N, C-alpha and C positions, 0 to 999 in steps of 0.2 A: 503494499501500499503505501509505503513513505520510499519507493525506489526511484532512481534516476541514472539516466543514462546520456554519455556524451554524446553531441551532435556534430557532424561535420558537415556542412552545407557547401555549394559550388554554384556561383555566379557569373555570367559573361560581364567582361566591364560595361557594355551598353545597357544591361537589366540592371546593375549597381547603380551607374549616374543615373536612370531615370525613376528609380525607385527608392523615395530617402528611406523608407523603413530598413532597407539593406544597409543603410548608412550608419545606424542607431548602436552605439556601443552595448556590448551584451557582457552581463556579470553572471558569469556559472561556466560550465563545461560544454562551450559552443564555438565552433568556428566556423568562419566562411571564406572560402577560397574565391576570389575574385581573377578571372582568367584576362588576360589581356594581348593582345595584339601584337604589341611592340612596347619601346619606351615611352612614343608620344602619348598609348593611350594608358599606360602606368602614371604618367605623370597628371593625366586626368582625373584619374581615381585619387590620387595621393590630393591633388587640388580640392577635392572634394570632399575630404576628412574632415571631420570637427576635432577639437582637441582630445587627445585620450591619453590616459595612464602611462601606458607603453607603447612603444611598438618594436615587435621584433621582426628583425630580416633574416630569411633561411636562404643561405647564398654560397657560392662555392668559389674556387678562386679566379674562375672564369667570369664571375657577375662584378668582380670589384669596382672595374672602371665603371659600369653603368650605375653602379648603386651610389659611387662617389658623387653622380651627378644629381641625385635627389636627397642628398643626406640635408643638404638646408632646409630643405621642404621640410625635412621630418623632424630636424629640430625645432619648429614653430609651433609642431603639432602636439607634441610630447614632452615630457619630464623626464623619461628613460627609455632610452634605445639599446636594444639589444640585437647581437649577433649569432644565429646559430643557437638560441637557449629561449627558454620559454620563462615570462617574466612571474616565476613560482619562487625564486629564493630572494631574500632583500637582504641586502649588508647595512647595519647600521655603520654610516659616515657620513661625515659632512658634506660630501656631494651627493648623497644620496635623499632626493625630497620626492613623496609621493605626490606627482602632479602634473603641473601642464596647464596650456591654456583652457579657458572655458570650453566646453563644459566637465575638462578634466578634473579642474578643482575649483571651487567659488573665490579661491583666495590664497593664493601662492606662497602666503607667509606662513602657516601654517601647514602642517604633514601629519600624517599617522606614521611615517616610518623616518630613520635615519636620525642623526643629532637633534633635530630640530621639531620632533615630537613632542619634547618637553614643553613647548610652548602652548599646544593644546590644554592644559592643565595648570597652567598658570594664571592667579588674577591679579592686576596689578593695582595698587594702591597708592594714592597720591596723599603726601604728607605736607599740607598748607602751613606755613607760619611754624614749625615744628622747632624749639630749641632745640640744636646738635645734640645735646647730652640724651634726648627724647627719642631720636632716630635709631631704626636699625642698624648695627653695626656698619653693613654693608653700604649705608647710605652716609654713613658720617665721612 
């Protein structure tokens, strides 16, 4: 009754570009392969994407020159780019921010991963006209 299964779907680039529903990000065990006839059509598909949390590129050595041409587009789409991996492992480091442009995150200043994650749990307090001796040590 509470069972789920992974699903993999396939679309032509034409269908993907014509149907916005295919462009929506899906969280869960689902994937969509968009088949492009050439690099120009691949660039059209990338241009149609909204912000994402991650972008995973699955390439071989022969794809590197073509891939280099659209990395700048991808940098504007996602906060995390991966090559030949899946975005399932998360390293806690200053470089890791779980975000990207809207709608991947509505506020890139906070994140659920990386060293900035603590900011999600902080509550700023203003101390107005406090004598120095009454201020917390960190503010003295």
